[in-house]
ZADO-1210 file (C-alpha; in nm, 4 decimals, padded with zeros to 6 digits):
<atoms>
<atom x="-00.6875" y="-02.5730" z="-01.0314" code="UNK" pos="1"/>
<atom x="-01.0175" y="-02.6767" z="-01.1939" code="UNK" pos="2"/>
<atom x="-01.1348" y="-02.3005" z="-01.1250" code="UNK" pos="3"/>
<atom x="-01.0167" y="-01.9420" z="-01.1061" code="UNK" pos="4"/>
<atom x="-01.0669" y="-01.7528" z="-00.7645" code="UNK" pos="5"/>
<atom x="-01.0933" y="-01.4024" z="-00.8660" code="UNK" pos="6"/>
<atom x="-01.0064" y="-01.1362" z="-00.5891" code="UNK" pos="7"/>
<atom x="-01.3079" y="-00.9185" z="-00.4667" code="UNK" pos="8"/>
<atom x="-01.2505" y="-00.6861" z="-00.1575" code="UNK" pos="9"/>
<atom x="-01.5347" y="-00.7427" z="00.1148" code="UNK" pos="10"/>
<atom x="-01.7766" y="-00.4712" z="00.2132" code="UNK" pos="11"/>
<atom x="-01.6193" y="-00.4490" z="00.5540" code="UNK" pos="12"/>
<atom x="-01.2649" y="-00.4026" z="00.3403" code="UNK" pos="13"/>
<atom x="-01.4188" y="-00.1437" z="00.1088" code="UNK" pos="14"/>
<atom x="-01.5590" y="00.0712" z="00.4046" code="UNK" pos="15"/>
<atom x="-01.1839" y="00.0397" z="00.5444" code="UNK" pos="16"/>
<atom x="-01.0704" y="00.1711" z="00.2697" code="UNK" pos="17"/>
<atom x="-01.3407" y="00.4575" z="00.2154" code="UNK" pos="18"/>
<atom x="-01.2252" y="00.5927" z="00.5453" code="UNK" pos="19"/>
<atom x="-00.8668" y="00.5927" z="00.4732" code="UNK" pos="20"/>
<atom x="-00.9294" y="00.7619" z="00.1789" code="UNK" pos="21"/>
<atom x="-01.1287" y="01.0425" z="00.3250" code="UNK" pos="22"/>
<atom x="-00.8663" y="01.0763" z="00.6185" code="UNK" pos="23"/>
<atom x="-00.5544" y="01.0760" z="00.3573" code="UNK" pos="24"/>
<atom x="-00.8269" y="01.3697" z="00.1505" code="UNK" pos="25"/>
<atom x="-00.8343" y="01.5371" z="00.5108" code="UNK" pos="26"/>
<atom x="-00.4340" y="01.5355" z="00.5406" code="UNK" pos="27"/>
<atom x="-00.3664" y="01.6530" z="00.1866" code="UNK" pos="28"/>
<atom x="-00.6537" y="01.9433" z="00.1920" code="UNK" pos="29"/>
<atom x="-00.4909" y="02.0677" z="00.5195" code="UNK" pos="30"/>
<atom x="-00.1299" y="02.0409" z="00.3463" code="UNK" pos="31"/>
<atom x="-00.2412" y="02.2551" z="00.0796" code="UNK" pos="32"/>
<atom x="-00.4070" y="02.5008" z="00.3064" code="UNK" pos="33"/>
<atom x="-00.0807" y="02.5508" z="00.4567" code="UNK" pos="34"/>
<atom x="00.0866" y="02.5764" z="00.1464" code="UNK" pos="35"/>
<atom x="-00.1458" y="02.9014" z="00.0446" code="UNK" pos="36"/>
<atom x="-00.1114" y="03.0527" z="00.3884" code="UNK" pos="37"/>
<atom x="00.2755" y="02.9829" z="00.3649" code="UNK" pos="38"/>
<atom x="00.2466" y="03.1664" z="-00.0003" code="UNK" pos="39"/>
<atom x="00.0498" y="03.4434" z="00.1383" code="UNK" pos="40"/>
<atom x="00.2116" y="03.5317" z="00.4674" code="UNK" pos="41"/>
<atom x="00.5175" y="03.3643" z="00.5510" code="UNK" pos="42"/>
<atom x="00.7748" y="03.4285" z="00.2288" code="UNK" pos="43"/>
<atom x="00.9887" y="03.7131" z="00.3957" code="UNK" pos="44"/>
<atom x="01.2855" y="03.7364" z="00.5789" code="UNK" pos="45"/>
<atom x="01.1337" y="03.8448" z="00.8934" code="UNK" pos="46"/>
<atom x="00.9305" y="03.5285" z="00.8745" code="UNK" pos="47"/>
<atom x="01.1591" y="03.2509" z="00.7819" code="UNK" pos="48"/>
<atom x="01.1469" y="03.0142" z="01.0777" code="UNK" pos="49"/>
<atom x="00.7970" y="03.0330" z="01.0843" code="UNK" pos="50"/>
<atom x="00.8199" y="02.9230" z="00.6810" code="UNK" pos="51"/>
<atom x="01.0156" y="02.6537" z="00.7565" code="UNK" pos="52"/>
<atom x="00.7949" y="02.5487" z="01.0343" code="UNK" pos="53"/>
<atom x="00.5242" y="02.5492" z="00.7897" code="UNK" pos="54"/>
<atom x="00.7572" y="02.3156" z="00.5102" code="UNK" pos="55"/>
<atom x="00.7595" y="02.0846" z="00.8046" code="UNK" pos="56"/>
<atom x="00.4145" y="02.0549" z="00.8927" code="UNK" pos="57"/>
<atom x="00.3088" y="02.0465" z="00.5252" code="UNK" pos="58"/>
<atom x="00.5517" y="01.7646" z="00.4358" code="UNK" pos="59"/>
<atom x="00.4411" y="01.5430" z="00.7563" code="UNK" pos="60"/>
<atom x="00.0731" y="01.5789" z="00.6450" code="UNK" pos="61"/>
<atom x="00.1669" y="01.5148" z="00.2870" code="UNK" pos="62"/>
<atom x="00.3210" y="01.1886" z="00.4187" code="UNK" pos="63"/>
<atom x="00.0409" y="01.1088" z="00.6323" code="UNK" pos="64"/>
<atom x="-00.1782" y="01.1439" z="00.3176" code="UNK" pos="65"/>
<atom x="00.0357" y="00.9262" z="00.1188" code="UNK" pos="66"/>
<atom x="00.0560" y="00.6453" z="00.4078" code="UNK" pos="67"/>
<atom x="-00.3319" y="00.6199" z="00.4423" code="UNK" pos="68"/>
<atom x="-00.4028" y="00.6338" z="00.0482" code="UNK" pos="69"/>
<atom x="-00.1413" y="00.3666" z="00.0025" code="UNK" pos="70"/>
<atom x="-00.2975" y="00.1678" z="00.2506" code="UNK" pos="71"/>
<atom x="-00.6677" y="00.1721" z="00.1346" code="UNK" pos="72"/>
<atom x="-00.5299" y="00.0810" z="-00.2014" code="UNK" pos="73"/>
<atom x="-00.4341" y="-00.2374" z="-00.0608" code="UNK" pos="74"/>
<atom x="-00.7404" y="-00.3038" z="00.0923" code="UNK" pos="75"/>
<atom x="-00.9840" y="-00.2285" z="-00.2190" code="UNK" pos="76"/>
<atom x="-00.7047" y="-00.2207" z="-00.4978" code="UNK" pos="77"/>
<atom x="-00.7830" y="-00.1166" z="-00.8609" code="UNK" pos="78"/>
<atom x="-00.8364" y="-00.3536" z="-01.1620" code="UNK" pos="79"/>
<atom x="-00.5568" y="-00.3002" z="-01.4308" code="UNK" pos="80"/>
<atom x="-00.7966" y="-00.3030" z="-01.7225" code="UNK" pos="81"/>
<atom x="-00.8727" y="00.0691" z="-01.6894" code="UNK" pos="82"/>
<atom x="-00.5272" y="00.1897" z="-01.7066" code="UNK" pos="83"/>
<atom x="-00.5855" y="00.5917" z="-01.6453" code="UNK" pos="84"/>
<atom x="-00.7802" y="00.4649" z="-01.3333" code="UNK" pos="85"/>
<atom x="-00.5265" y="00.2247" z="-01.2209" code="UNK" pos="86"/>
<atom x="-00.2497" y="00.4789" z="-01.2470" code="UNK" pos="87"/>
<atom x="-00.4355" y="00.7444" z="-01.0886" code="UNK" pos="88"/>
<atom x="-00.5368" y="00.5675" z="-00.8112" code="UNK" pos="89"/>
<atom x="-00.2144" y="00.4357" z="-00.7002" code="UNK" pos="90"/>
<atom x="00.0082" y="00.7412" z="-00.7930" code="UNK" pos="91"/>
<atom x="-00.2619" y="00.9679" z="-00.6697" code="UNK" pos="92"/>
<atom x="00.0153" y="01.0622" z="-00.3494" code="UNK" pos="93"/>
<atom x="00.2355" y="01.1837" z="-00.5963" code="UNK" pos="94"/>
<atom x="-00.0011" y="01.4431" z="-00.7575" code="UNK" pos="95"/>
<atom x="-00.0808" y="01.5464" z="-00.4445" code="UNK" pos="96"/>
<atom x="00.2636" y="01.6128" z="-00.3011" code="UNK" pos="97"/>
<atom x="00.3244" y="01.8245" z="-00.6082" code="UNK" pos="98"/>
<atom x="00.0156" y="02.0300" z="-00.5399" code="UNK" pos="99"/>
<atom x="00.1212" y="02.0761" z="-00.1430" code="UNK" pos="100"/>
<atom x="00.4968" y="02.2217" z="-00.2634" code="UNK" pos="101"/>
<atom x="00.5822" y="02.3064" z="-00.6333" code="UNK" pos="102"/>
<atom x="00.3563" y="02.6010" z="-00.6213" code="UNK" pos="103"/>
<atom x="00.5710" y="02.7287" z="-00.2954" code="UNK" pos="104"/>
<atom x="00.9022" y="02.5853" z="-00.4236" code="UNK" pos="105"/>
<atom x="00.8235" y="02.8154" z="-00.7514" code="UNK" pos="106"/>
<atom x="00.7095" y="03.1279" z="-00.5144" code="UNK" pos="107"/>
<atom x="00.9969" y="03.0757" z="-00.2586" code="UNK" pos="108"/>
<atom x="01.2972" y="03.1455" z="-00.5665" code="UNK" pos="109"/>
<atom x="01.0905" y="03.4088" z="-00.7250" code="UNK" pos="110"/>
<atom x="00.9932" y="03.5983" z="-00.4628" code="UNK" pos="111"/>
<atom x="01.1260" y="03.9747" z="-00.5142" code="UNK" pos="112"/>
<atom x="01.0979" y="04.0710" z="-00.0781" code="UNK" pos="113"/>
<atom x="01.2951" y="03.7576" z="-00.0017" code="UNK" pos="114"/>
<atom x="01.6939" y="03.7653" z="00.0178" code="UNK" pos="115"/>
<atom x="01.8968" y="03.4998" z="-00.1245" code="UNK" pos="116"/>
<atom x="01.9328" y="03.3859" z="00.2053" code="UNK" pos="117"/>
<atom x="01.5959" y="03.3209" z="00.2335" code="UNK" pos="118"/>
<atom x="01.5477" y="03.1588" z="-00.0782" code="UNK" pos="119"/>
<atom x="01.8652" y="02.9572" z="-00.0672" code="UNK" pos="120"/>
<atom x="01.7405" y="02.8256" z="00.3061" code="UNK" pos="121"/>
<atom x="01.3729" y="02.8123" z="00.2666" code="UNK" pos="122"/>
<atom x="01.3595" y="02.6868" z="-00.1196" code="UNK" pos="123"/>
<atom x="01.6222" y="02.4253" z="-00.0421" code="UNK" pos="124"/>
<atom x="01.4450" y="02.2981" z="00.2327" code="UNK" pos="125"/>
<atom x="01.1335" y="02.2895" z="00.0051" code="UNK" pos="126"/>
<atom x="01.2889" y="02.1498" z="-00.2771" code="UNK" pos="127"/>
<atom x="01.3821" y="01.8506" z="-00.0266" code="UNK" pos="128"/>
<atom x="01.0674" y="01.8194" z="00.1163" code="UNK" pos="129"/>
<atom x="00.8741" y="01.8400" z="-00.2301" code="UNK" pos="130"/>
<atom x="01.1048" y="01.5391" z="-00.3421" code="UNK" pos="131"/>
<atom x="01.0620" y="01.3420" z="00.0098" code="UNK" pos="132"/>
<atom x="00.6760" y="01.3504" z="-00.0135" code="UNK" pos="133"/>
<atom x="00.6833" y="01.2660" z="-00.3921" code="UNK" pos="134"/>
<atom x="00.9046" y="00.9595" z="-00.2994" code="UNK" pos="135"/>
<atom x="00.6610" y="00.8803" z="-00.0235" code="UNK" pos="136"/>
<atom x="00.3394" y="00.9104" z="-00.2522" code="UNK" pos="137"/>
<atom x="00.4946" y="00.6728" z="-00.4999" code="UNK" pos="138"/>
<atom x="00.3529" y="00.2738" z="-00.5298" code="UNK" pos="139"/>
<atom x="00.6539" y="00.1092" z="-00.6936" code="UNK" pos="140"/>
<atom x="00.4740" y="-00.2016" z="-00.6543" code="UNK" pos="141"/>
<atom x="00.1076" y="-00.0826" z="-00.6797" code="UNK" pos="142"/>
<atom x="-00.1728" y="-00.3448" z="-00.5428" code="UNK" pos="143"/>
<atom x="-00.4487" y="-00.4524" z="-00.8491" code="UNK" pos="144"/>
<atom x="-00.7103" y="-00.7149" z="-00.8675" code="UNK" pos="145"/>
<atom x="-00.5198" y="-00.8868" z="-01.1260" code="UNK" pos="146"/>
<atom x="-00.2189" y="-00.8902" z="-00.8738" code="UNK" pos="147"/>
<atom x="-00.4084" y="-01.0503" z="-00.5979" code="UNK" pos="148"/>
<atom x="-00.5863" y="-01.3015" z="-00.8217" code="UNK" pos="149"/>
<atom x="-00.2751" y="-01.4618" z="-00.9806" code="UNK" pos="150"/>
<atom x="-00.0973" y="-01.4789" z="-00.6204" code="UNK" pos="151"/>
<atom x="-00.4307" y="-01.6297" z="-00.4559" code="UNK" pos="152"/>
<atom x="-00.4715" y="-01.8678" z="-00.7455" code="UNK" pos="153"/>
<atom x="-00.1459" y="-01.9851" z="-00.7233" code="UNK" pos="154"/>
<atom x="-00.1157" y="-02.0196" z="-00.3380" code="UNK" pos="155"/>
<atom x="-00.4327" y="-02.1946" z="-00.3330" code="UNK" pos="156"/>
<atom x="-00.2892" y="-02.4271" z="-00.5626" code="UNK" pos="157"/>
<atom x="00.0261" y="-02.5166" z="-00.3270" code="UNK" pos="158"/>
<atom x="-00.2448" y="-02.5320" z="-00.0480" code="UNK" pos="159"/>
<atom x="-00.4088" y="-02.7836" z="-00.2287" code="UNK" pos="160"/>
<atom x="-00.1373" y="-02.9927" z="-00.3383" code="UNK" pos="161"/>
<atom x="-00.0163" y="-03.0061" z="00.0557" code="UNK" pos="162"/>
<atom x="-00.3354" y="-03.0590" z="00.2454" code="UNK" pos="163"/>
<atom x="-00.4859" y="-03.3464" z="00.0088" code="UNK" pos="164"/>
<atom x="-00.6930" y="-03.1535" z="-00.2164" code="UNK" pos="165"/>
<atom x="-00.8433" y="-02.9004" z="00.0204" code="UNK" pos="166"/>
<atom x="-00.8347" y="-02.5329" z="00.0479" code="UNK" pos="167"/>
<atom x="-00.8184" y="-02.4263" z="00.4264" code="UNK" pos="168"/>
<atom x="-00.5713" y="-02.1883" z="00.6056" code="UNK" pos="169"/>
<atom x="-00.5401" y="-02.0212" z="00.9097" code="UNK" pos="170"/>
<atom x="-00.4059" y="-01.6977" z="00.9840" code="UNK" pos="171"/>
<atom x="-00.4232" y="-01.4038" z="01.2397" code="UNK" pos="172"/>
<atom x="-00.5054" y="-01.0608" z="01.2256" code="UNK" pos="173"/>
<atom x="-00.1880" y="-00.8518" z="01.2679" code="UNK" pos="174"/>
<atom x="00.0373" y="-01.1485" z="01.0895" code="UNK" pos="175"/>
<atom x="00.0706" y="-01.1819" z="00.6983" code="UNK" pos="176"/>
<atom x="00.1546" y="-01.5570" z="00.6808" code="UNK" pos="177"/>
<atom x="-00.1230" y="-01.8231" z="00.5771" code="UNK" pos="178"/>
<atom x="-00.0884" y="-02.1260" z="00.7691" code="UNK" pos="179"/>
<atom x="-00.1740" y="-02.4991" z="00.6888" code="UNK" pos="180"/>
<atom x="-00.1728" y="-02.5790" z="01.0586" code="UNK" pos="181"/>
<atom x="-00.3919" y="-02.4259" z="01.3478" code="UNK" pos="182"/>
<atom x="-00.0948" y="-02.5653" z="01.5888" code="UNK" pos="183"/>
<atom x="00.1643" y="-02.4102" z="01.4178" code="UNK" pos="184"/>
<atom x="00.4050" y="-02.2585" z="01.6845" code="UNK" pos="185"/>
<atom x="00.3777" y="-01.8950" z="01.4883" code="UNK" pos="186"/>
<atom x="00.0329" y="-01.8823" z="01.5549" code="UNK" pos="187"/>
<atom x="-00.0577" y="-02.1484" z="01.8393" code="UNK" pos="188"/>
<atom x="-00.1419" y="-01.8492" z="02.1195" code="UNK" pos="189"/>
<atom x="-00.2991" y="-01.5944" z="01.8623" code="UNK" pos="190"/>
<atom x="-00.6761" y="-01.5261" z="01.7366" code="UNK" pos="191"/>
<atom x="-00.6836" y="-01.7436" z="01.4677" code="UNK" pos="192"/>
<atom x="-00.9629" y="-01.6936" z="01.1531" code="UNK" pos="193"/>
<atom x="-00.9492" y="-01.9911" z="00.8954" code="UNK" pos="194"/>
<atom x="-01.0889" y="-02.0227" z="00.5344" code="UNK" pos="195"/>
<atom x="-00.9956" y="-02.0540" z="00.1998" code="UNK" pos="196"/>
<atom x="-00.6948" y="-01.9109" z="00.0519" code="UNK" pos="197"/>
<atom x="-00.9373" y="-01.6338" z="-00.1017" code="UNK" pos="198"/>
<atom x="-01.1442" y="-01.5551" z="00.2148" code="UNK" pos="199"/>
<atom x="-00.7901" y="-01.4636" z="00.3543" code="UNK" pos="200"/>
<atom x="-00.6892" y="-01.2452" z="00.1106" code="UNK" pos="201"/>
<atom x="-01.0141" y="-01.0620" z="00.0998" code="UNK" pos="202"/>
<atom x="-01.0368" y="-01.0105" z="00.4786" code="UNK" pos="203"/>
<atom x="-00.6975" y="-00.9047" z="00.5204" code="UNK" pos="204"/>
<atom x="-00.6531" y="-00.6797" z="00.2061" code="UNK" pos="205"/>
<atom x="-00.2586" y="-00.6604" z="00.2197" code="UNK" pos="206"/>
<atom x="-00.0832" y="-00.7485" z="-00.1062" code="UNK" pos="207"/>
<atom x="00.2229" y="-00.9497" z="00.1082" code="UNK" pos="208"/>
<atom x="00.0495" y="-01.2469" z="00.1926" code="UNK" pos="209"/>
<atom x="00.2645" y="-01.5697" z="00.2388" code="UNK" pos="210"/>
<atom x="00.2204" y="-01.9487" z="00.2843" code="UNK" pos="211"/>
<atom x="00.4135" y="-02.0435" z="00.6115" code="UNK" pos="212"/>
<atom x="00.7514" y="-02.2167" z="00.5248" code="UNK" pos="213"/>
<atom x="00.7195" y="-02.3902" z="00.8929" code="UNK" pos="214"/>
<atom x="00.3766" y="-02.5181" z="00.8107" code="UNK" pos="215"/>
<atom x="00.4496" y="-02.6222" z="00.4198" code="UNK" pos="216"/>
<atom x="00.7688" y="-02.8103" z="00.5550" code="UNK" pos="217"/>
<atom x="00.5260" y="-03.0229" z="00.8081" code="UNK" pos="218"/>
<atom x="00.2455" y="-03.0881" z="00.5309" code="UNK" pos="219"/>
<atom x="00.5252" y="-03.1939" z="00.2684" code="UNK" pos="220"/>
<atom x="00.6843" y="-03.4354" z="00.5040" code="UNK" pos="221"/>
<atom x="00.3706" y="-03.5358" z="00.6610" code="UNK" pos="222"/>
<atom x="00.2749" y="-03.6493" z="00.2660" code="UNK" pos="223"/>
<atom x="00.6050" y="-03.7385" z="00.2040" code="UNK" pos="224"/>
<atom x="00.6250" y="-03.4687" z="-00.0725" code="UNK" pos="225"/>
<atom x="00.8852" y="-03.3137" z="-00.2614" code="UNK" pos="226"/>
<atom x="00.8286" y="-02.9188" z="-00.1559" code="UNK" pos="227"/>
<atom x="01.0485" y="-02.8041" z="-00.4524" code="UNK" pos="228"/>
<atom x="00.8194" y="-03.0019" z="-00.6818" code="UNK" pos="229"/>
<atom x="00.5274" y="-02.9106" z="-00.5264" code="UNK" pos="230"/>
<atom x="00.5986" y="-02.4942" z="-00.5832" code="UNK" pos="231"/>
<atom x="00.7314" y="-02.5746" z="-00.9336" code="UNK" pos="232"/>
<atom x="00.3754" y="-02.7273" z="-01.0218" code="UNK" pos="233"/>
<atom x="00.1998" y="-02.4446" z="-00.8789" code="UNK" pos="234"/>
<atom x="-00.0198" y="-02.3157" z="-01.1656" code="UNK" pos="235"/>
<atom x="00.1351" y="-02.0269" z="-01.3093" code="UNK" pos="236"/>
<atom x="-00.1548" y="-01.7989" z="-01.1431" code="UNK" pos="237"/>
<atom x="-00.0748" y="-01.5187" z="-01.4519" code="UNK" pos="238"/>
<atom x="-00.1904" y="-01.7406" z="-01.6870" code="UNK" pos="239"/>
<atom x="-00.5105" y="-01.7823" z="-01.5320" code="UNK" pos="240"/>
<atom x="-00.5813" y="-01.4302" z="-01.5134" code="UNK" pos="241"/>
<atom x="-00.8552" y="-01.3026" z="-01.7924" code="UNK" pos="242"/>
<atom x="-00.6885" y="-01.0696" z="-02.0496" code="UNK" pos="243"/>
</atoms>
């Protein structure tokens, strides 16, 4: 491949990401506000039921914020060049989940006015909620500009080998496959967009784009190519990314 094709999120993708991040922050802020209310008003024996309801509500809000934030990061990923920003942006859900639960957990167990039964029930539920929110906030496979760039270049190389040097694919809004043929059975009755591999990534903003196996097999057969060799010969995209 002659030239590296670097991923750059489109203005539309950035706009959607900004909106999702706003909603995520709103969910987290409401969750923390509910936590403060629970700390001030609900940690007592006679309010145990309402305390549990509050914990469940806080959990729902925290998870909602986490999922929205992750989706936004896939539309507009951070760069790995700034490791601090990269970490915070991708793991902010964990931080916000801890803020939404840890003070509540501590105060439930240390409250002098609550009985051991209340502490045991509410505290256990709060700890489980903290762990659940924290896990949903962790991004175990965080997206990045460099990762997207690497995958774009590797897939572009494969597409060009299978398409006589032409970088052109088809995709649908809901699917995660890049197709070499517009009449592929998987998209022939769908709303189809077309462009380069880079266009597809920038328009879709998801990190699980794959080349349709049906299209690859068809193109390899039509051009009498060995698909395994094509895949093996694809340039290592990671080597193309500037350090």
